[in-house]
N, C-alpha and C positions, 0 to 999 in steps of 0.2 A: 306681599303680591300688585296692590293697585300701581307703583313706580315703572313693574317693570309690564304692566298693561298698558301702558300708556304710552309707554316705548312704541310700543307694535299696533296704537291707537294712532299717536300724533309722528309715525315716518310719511314721507315727504320726495314722492320720485323729482326725479329730475335728471329729463332728458339732454341728453350734450353728444353732438360729435364730434368724435376727437380717434387716432388713426395710433396705433402699437408703440411709438413715439414721445405721444402725449405727458407727462409729469404729473403727480398727482395734484404738487398745486399751480397749475396751469388747465386743469380742469375742475380745480373751487374759483379759479380768478371766470373760465367764461362762462359758471355758474353764476358767480354773482356780475354780471353785467342782465342779464337776463330777470 
């Protein structure tokens, strides 16, 4: 259960602006630049 609790505690919120045509890999690339 400690691993499960750590999963919820250690989540990070990522803010990004993207449109419906943005792929998941493009979204990751945009967030890695910040």
